[in-house]
C-alpha positions in Angstrom: -11.3 -1.0 51.5 -12.4 0.5 48.2 -10.3 -0.4 45.2 -8.7 2.7 43.6 -8.3 3.3 39.9 -4.9 3.8 38.4 -5.6 7.5 38.1 -6.4 7.8 41.8 -3.2 5.8 42.7 -1.0 8.0 40.5 -2.6 11.1 42.2 -1.4 9.9 45.6 2.2 9.9 44.5 4.4 12.9 45.3 6.5 14.4 42.5 9.4 16.8 43.1 9.9 18.4 39.7 13.3 19.7 38.8 12.6 22.8 36.8 16.3 23.4 36.2 17.3 20.1 34.8 14.9 17.8 32.9 15.7 14.1 33.4 14.1 13.2 30.0 14.7 15.3 26.9 13.2 14.5 23.5 14.9 15.2 20.2 11.9 16.5 18.2 13.7 16.0 14.9 14.3 12.3 15.5 10.8 11.9 16.9 9.3 13.4 13.8 10.8 10.6 11.7 9.1 7.9 13.8 6.0 6.4 12.2 4.7 4.3 15.1 5.4 6.6 18.1 5.1 3.8 20.7 5.9 6.2 23.6 2.4 7.7 23.1 0.7 4.5 24.3 3.4 2.7 26.3 4.0 5.3 29.0 2.1 4.2 32.1 1.7 7.8 33.3 0.4 9.0 29.8 3.0 11.8 29.6 3.5 11.5 25.8 0.7 12.8 23.7 0.4 13.4 20.0 -0.5 16.8 18.7 -2.8 17.3 15.7 0.2 18.1 13.5 1.8 14.7 14.4 4.4 16.1 16.8 5.0 14.3 20.1 4.3 16.5 23.2 6.0 15.5 26.5 5.9 16.7 30.1 8.3 15.0 32.5 6.5 16.2 35.5 4.6 13.1 36.8 7.2 10.7 35.4 7.2 7.3 37.2 10.9 6.8 36.2 10.2 3.4 34.9 12.1 3.8 31.6 9.4 2.3 29.4 9.7 5.2 26.9 13.4 4.5 26.5 12.8 0.8 26.1 10.1 1.0 23.5 11.5 3.9 21.4 12.7 2.5 18.0 14.8 5.6 17.2 18.2 5.8 18.6 18.9 9.2 20.2 15.3 10.3 20.3 15.0 10.1 24.1 17.8 11.2 26.4 16.8 9.5 29.7 18.3 9.5 33.1 17.2 9.5 36.7 16.4 12.9 38.3 19.0 14.6 40.5 19.0 13.7 44.2 15.9 15.1 46.0 13.8 15.2 42.8 11.5 12.7 41.1 8.7 10.5 42.2 8.0 9.3 45.7 5.5 6.4 45.6 3.1 6.8 48.5 0.7 3.9 48.0 1.7 0.3 47.7 
């Protein structure tokens, strides 16, 4: 069996996005005061990106619900994180 890349494995997962209630919300003001922005390189799904103006951009669709962003964030209150409501979120479909 051919070994799949992480991108291919993530593509197999099924995501039920809750458009009404985000399970992760960023406080952009607090994020702006963070010099290191570890969320931009620690998220295994690469959902945090840095814009040219230094602002953190985030899209919770595709979140693996691992909590890494919450664990590495050095700024208290920058990330409001919780599990998605029932019926929403990620369904792992491969291993």
